[in-house]
C-alpha positions in Angstrom: 19.3 -6.5 5.7 21.5 -8.0 8.2 22.6 -11.6 8.4 20.6 -14.4 10.0 22.6 -14.7 12.9 22.6 -10.8 13.4 19.2 -10.4 12.8 18.4 -13.1 15.6 20.6 -11.5 18.0 19.0 -8.0 17.3 15.7 -9.4 17.9 16.6 -11.3 21.0 18.2 -8.3 22.7 14.8 -6.3 21.6 12.4 -8.6 22.7 14.4 -10.2 25.7 13.8 -7.3 27.9 10.8 -7.1 30.3 9.3 -4.2 28.0 10.1 -6.2 24.8 8.4 -9.3 26.1 5.4 -7.5 26.9 5.6 -5.8 23.6 6.1 -9.2 21.8 3.0 -10.7 23.5 0.8 -7.8 22.5 2.2 -8.2 18.8 1.5 -12.0 18.9 -2.2 -11.4 20.1 -2.7 -8.6 17.5 -1.1 -10.8 14.8 -3.8 -13.5 15.5 -1.1 -16.0 16.5 -3.3 -17.4 19.2 -6.4 -17.4 17.2 -7.4 -20.9 16.4 -10.1 -20.3 14.1 -8.5 -18.3 11.2 -11.1 -17.9 8.9 -10.1 -15.0 6.3 -6.9 -14.6 4.3 -6.0 -11.6 6.5 -6.0 -13.7 9.6 -3.8 -16.4 8.0 -1.4 -13.6 6.7 -0.9 -12.2 10.1 -0.6 -15.2 11.9 2.0 -16.4 9.3 3.8 -13.0 9.6 3.8 -13.9 13.6 5.5 -17.4 12.8 8.2 -15.3 10.8 8.9 -13.4 13.7 9.5 -16.5 15.9 11.5 -17.9 13.5 13.7 -14.8 13.4 14.0 -15.3 17.0 15.5 -18.8 16.4 12.3 -20.5 18.1 10.8 -22.2 15.0 13.5 -24.6 14.2 13.4 -28.5 14.2 16.1 -28.6 17.0 13.9 -26.7 19.1 10.6 -29.0 18.7 11.0 -30.5 21.9 12.0 -27.5 23.9 9.1 -25.8 22.6 6.6 -28.5 23.6 8.5 -28.8 27.2 8.1 -24.8 27.6 4.2 -25.1 26.7 3.6 -28.1 29.0 5.7 -26.4 31.9 3.5 -23.2 31.9 1.0 -22.2 34.6 -2.4 -22.0 33.0 -5.1 -20.3 34.0 -7.5 -22.0 36.3 -4.7 -24.5 37.5 
């Protein structure tokens, strides 16, 4: 298995392309990441895997908490 920094670089390279971003979005959806009513162990497991992918990308780490919150609040929402 590659080292942590190498893994992050490879994931960012892969998912950083326009096609990779679309693919990653589909993966997060299919992994129930956006499902706020997880009721089964399978849904929880899939969502946890999605969170692990975000961690591998370097998104989920303490120093990014405010950047993630700011990015969410700067998103355009449907209906705006």
